[in-house]
C-alpha positions in Angstrom: 91.1 103.7 87.8 91.6 100.3 86.0 92.8 99.7 82.6 93.5 96.3 81.0 95.1 96.4 77.4 95.6 93.4 75.5 96.3 91.2 78.6 97.4 87.4 77.7 98.7 84.6 80.3 99.4 81.1 79.2 100.2 78.5 81.4 101.7 76.0 78.8 102.6 77.0 75.1 99.5 77.5 72.8 97.0 77.2 75.8 95.8 80.6 76.9 94.1 81.0 80.5 93.4 84.8 79.4 93.9 86.0 75.8 93.7 89.6 74.5 91.9 90.9 77.5 91.2 94.6 77.3 88.8 96.5 79.5 88.4 99.7 81.7 86.9 100.6 85.0 86.1 104.2 85.6 86.2 106.0 89.1 82.6 105.5 90.8 81.9 102.4 88.7 81.2 98.9 90.3 82.0 96.3 87.4 80.9 92.8 87.4 83.6 90.4 86.1 81.5 86.9 85.5 82.5 83.6 83.6 81.9 79.8 84.2 84.9 77.9 86.3 88.0 77.6 84.5 87.2 80.8 82.0 90.2 82.6 83.3 88.7 85.0 86.0 91.1 83.9 88.8 94.2 84.4 86.4 93.0 87.8 85.5 92.2 88.9 88.8 95.6 87.8 90.4 97.4 89.3 87.5 95.2 92.5 88.2 96.7 92.6 91.9 100.4 91.6 91.1 100.0 87.9 92.1 100.5 86.5 89.1 102.6 87.3 86.1 101.5 87.8 82.5 102.9 87.0 79.3 101.8 90.1 77.4 99.9 93.4 77.7 99.6 96.1 80.4 97.6 96.7 83.7 97.5 100.1 84.9 96.4 100.9 88.6 94.9 104.6 88.6 97.8 105.4 85.9 100.6 103.1 87.6 101.8 99.7 85.9 101.4 96.8 88.1 104.2 95.5 86.4 106.9 98.7 86.0 105.6 100.2 89.2 104.1 97.6 91.8 104.5 99.4 94.6 102.8 102.2 93.6 99.8 100.6 92.0 99.3 98.6 95.1 99.0 101.5 97.4 95.7 102.6 95.7 93.9 99.0 95.7 92.9 96.4 97.8 92.2 92.7 97.0 89.8 90.4 98.5 90.6 86.7 97.6 87.9 84.1 97.5 89.2 82.2 100.5 90.9 84.1 103.1 94.3 82.9 104.0 95.3 85.2 106.7 98.1 84.7 110.1 96.3 83.0 112.4 98.4 83.5 115.4 97.7 87.1 115.5 94.4 88.5 117.1 92.1 90.4 114.8 93.1 94.1 115.6 96.5 93.0 115.3 96.1 92.0 111.9 94.3 95.4 111.0 97.0 97.3 112.6 99.3 95.4 110.7 97.9 96.3 107.6 97.3 99.7 108.5 100.7 100.1 109.1 102.2 99.1 105.7 99.7 101.4 103.9 100.6 104.5 106.5 96.9 104.9 107.9 97.5 107.5 110.7 95.4 108.5 113.5 92.0 107.9 111.8 92.1 104.4 111.6 90.7 103.7 115.1 87.7 105.7 114.0 87.5 103.7 110.4 88.0 100.0 112.5 85.0 101.1 114.9 83.2 101.9 112.1 83.6 99.0 110.1 83.9 96.4 113.0 80.6 97.9 114.2 79.0 97.5 110.7 80.1 93.7 110.5 79.3 92.7 114.1 82.8 91.5 114.8 84.0 94.2 117.3 83.9 91.8 120.4 85.6 89.3 118.4 88.6 91.7 117.3 90.7 90.8 120.8 90.4 87.3 119.9 93.4 84.8 117.7 92.5 84.7 114.1 92.8 80.8 114.4 89.7 80.9 116.5 87.8 82.5 113.8 85.2 81.0 111.4 85.2 81.4 107.6 82.7 84.3 107.8 84.6 85.9 110.7 88.0 86.1 108.6 86.1 87.2 105.4 84.7 90.2 107.4 88.3 90.8 108.7 89.8 91.0 105.6 87.2 93.2 104.4 87.8 95.9 107.2 91.4 95.4 106.5 90.8 96.3 102.9 88.4 99.3 103.7 90.3 101.0 106.6 92.8 102.3 104.3 90.3 103.8 101.7 91.2 102.2 98.1 90.9 103.7 94.8 90.3 100.3 93.4 88.6 97.5 95.3 89.1 93.9 93.8 86.7 91.7 95.1 86.5 87.8 94.1 83.4 85.9 96.0 83.3 88.6 98.6 79.8 87.4 99.8 80.8 84.0 100.2 80.4 82.9 104.2 78.8 86.3 105.1 75.5 86.5 106.6 72.8 88.6 105.7 73.4 91.3 107.9 77.0 91.5 106.6 76.0 90.9 102.9 73.8 94.1 103.2 76.2 96.2 105.0 78.8 95.3 102.3 76.5 96.1 99.5 75.8 99.4 101.1 79.7 100.2 101.8 80.8 99.4 98.0 77.9 101.8 96.9 79.5 104.5 99.5 82.8 103.9 98.0 82.0 104.5 94.4 79.9 107.6 95.5 83.2 108.9 96.9 85.2 108.2 93.5 86.6 104.7 94.2 86.0 101.7 91.8 85.2 98.3 92.4 85.9 95.4 90.0 83.9 92.8 91.2 83.5 88.9 90.5 80.9 86.4 91.7 78.8 83.2 90.6 75.9 85.0 92.1 74.7 86.7 89.1 71.5 88.2 90.8 73.6 89.9 93.0 76.0 91.1 90.2 73.0 92.4 88.4 71.6 94.5 90.9 74.9 95.8 92.1 77.0 96.5 88.8 76.7 99.4 86.7 78.9 97.5 83.9 79.7 94.2 83.3 82.2 92.0 81.2 81.5 88.1 80.6 84.6 86.2 80.0 84.5 82.7 78.1 87.6 80.5 77.5 89.9 83.4 78.6 88.4 86.0 76.1 85.9 88.8 76.7 82.8 87.9 74.8 80.3 90.5 76.2 81.0 94.0 77.7 79.2 97.3 78.4 76.8 98.7 80.6 74.3 96.2 82.7 71.1 97.4 80.9 72.4 97.4 77.3 74.0 94.1 77.9 70.8 92.4 79.0 68.0 94.2 77.7 64.9 92.5 78.5 66.4 89.4 79.9 68.2 88.5 83.0 72.0 88.5 83.4 71.7 84.7 84.2 70.0 84.3 81.2 72.3 85.9 78.8 75.0 84.0 80.5 73.3 80.5 79.8 72.8 81.5 76.7 76.5 82.6 75.8 77.6 79.4 77.8 75.6 77.2 75.8 77.0 78.6 72.3 
């Protein structure tokens, strides 16, 4: 569902934010992508979703190149950034319907909006202006807008920041449900305990390069992901 081949991106000559990054995420997988601040995670994620160009390599979303066929690639994908920056002078329901219109979601949208708004306990606030929302409510809104078009690939950057415990639990259950239906999730977080529990596979990036990658249990062995990460960071 996601294939990255030899991705490289530099912001100045000779200094790479991401260097020769290659990884695959299959249908039905939750893939954890972790690294320290400045390791290259955000650059890689923005390249994957088409928000940032790159110098070399290829990124395929469900077989479509994000560089050569961006519209086809983006139709199969949803992206949740770490800081939701959305149109504050729309109401919540206007924003969700706007996204539904872009993705061509038909009559089934109402049922999906009802389901996810109930799951995230925001149904009563959808008629309010987004400018009145807290950070957590904005996070819930962008999650709903991503989920209503049933993405084949969901890219999440720190999705639990600002969510209350109930919403965090609901999101974890929804992530598992999506993958059981054939979608794939590429998931970045600094909360390594959550990554360890949720993810089937993990990639650890350091100074722009992938230093560890594979199935979660094979990678961590008898350690925790947090301990392994700290060992790699100290090397």
